N, C-alpha and C positions, 0 to 999 in steps of 0.2 A: 504494500500500500504506500510505502514511502518512496523517496527518491532512489532509483537505481538499486533495488535490493539484490539483484543478481550479481552485480559488480561487487557489492559489499560482501556477499556470501562467498564468492570466488576468492577474493582477497583474504577473507578471514580464515578460510580453510586451506589456503596455500601452505603446503608442507604438513598438514594435519596427519596424524598417524592413526586414523580410524579405519578399521577394516571394513570391507564390503560386508553388508549384512548387520552392521552395528545398529542397535536400537537408539534412535536419535529423536529428541523432542525439538521440534521447530516451534519455539515459544514465541507467541505473538505472530503467528503465521499469516494473518490477514487473509487475502484471497487465495493463498496457497502457491504462488509462483516459486517461492524459495523451497517449499516442500517438494515440488516437482523436480527442481534442480537437485536437491539432496537425494531423491530417489533415483532419478535417471542418470545423473552424472557420477554419483558416488556409490550407488547401489545400497543405500541405507534403508532400513525399516523405519519409516518416519511417522511420528505422531504429530500431526498439525494442530497445535493448540492455540485457540483464539477465543476471545470473549465476544467479539462483535460479528464474526463471520458465521454463516449458516453452514453446518456440516454437510447437508444435502447438496447445497450449491457447490461447495468445495469438492465433494465427491464427484459430481457431474463434471466439473472442470478437470479433475485428475483423469477421469476416463477420456475426455476429449483430448487430453495431452498424451494419451497412450500409456498411462501408468496402470499396471495391473491392479485390480482390487486386492487389497490385503498388503500392498507395499506402503501405502499412505493411509493413515487412520485419522480422519478429521474428528476433532474433539472440541466441543464448546465448553470452556472453563474460564473462571476468573483466577488467573495466576496470582493475583494479589492475596487471595485467600488460601493459596496452596493448590496442589494439583491432585486430580482424581486417579492417582496411580499408587501402586505399592512402592514402598521405600526401596531404594537402590534398583529402580526399574530401568534407568537409562544408562547407556554407555557414554552419552554426551547430550548436552543441551546446546542448541544454536539459537541465538536471538538476534535478529537483524532489525535494527531501528525500532525496538519495542520495549526493551528492558526498562528504560526510564519512564515509560507510561504507566506501568502497573505497580511500581513500588520504589520509593526513595528512602524507605525505612532502612537504616543501617543494619538491622537484624534480619532483613528479608533473605539475603543470600544464604546465611547459615541456618535459618529456621524454616524457610518456606521453599527453598529451591534445592540446596545441597542434599537434603535427605533423599531425594529421588534419583540422585546420581550414584552409580556404583563406585566403590572405592577404586581410585586410580582413574576414574572417568574424567571427562573434560567439560568445561563450560566455555563456549565461544560467544562473545558479545561484540556487537558492532553498533555504535551509536554515531551517526554522522554529525559533523560539526565543522566549523571554520576556525582556523588559527587566528585569523584577523579579518576584519570587515573588508570585503572587496566589492561591495555593491556599486561603487562608482566606476569600476573597471572590471567587469566580469571576465575571468579567463575563458578562453575558447574551450579548454578541456572540461570545464563545468557545463558550458552551454551545449556540449555534445550529448549530455545525458539529462540535463535539467533545463526547464524553461526559466526565464527571468522571474516569472511569478512564483515558481516553486522555490527559487533561491531567496525570494523576498520573505 
């Protein structure tokens, strides 16, 4: 749903040591485009967790994208309240441009997210931002992916 989630996902997982078939939570998956990438490009067993997206709509999208049923599991859940899974369920959690939306509580990571990650598992977070304001002279590399309105 945010700006260029596929690029963020690709850069975030560059060099990641997750095996094909790993159980991955796409936390804040939105419409599911990153879930499709995680399933198709990396071969993960993906749980697409989002508060606002309709699981039936996401499932239909996954099918249109050619992802077999059972490789991506759409789940409607409020991550701020915890997740509806067994503890130590995931090999990894991937969160692209969403972690900051559901909790700024400093205890969230340890109390509401880490319990669902297996020992030795990984958490990959990507939150876009600017190092300095560049709105008066937008770089061409940003305009290749984002419109001036999105950057505003």
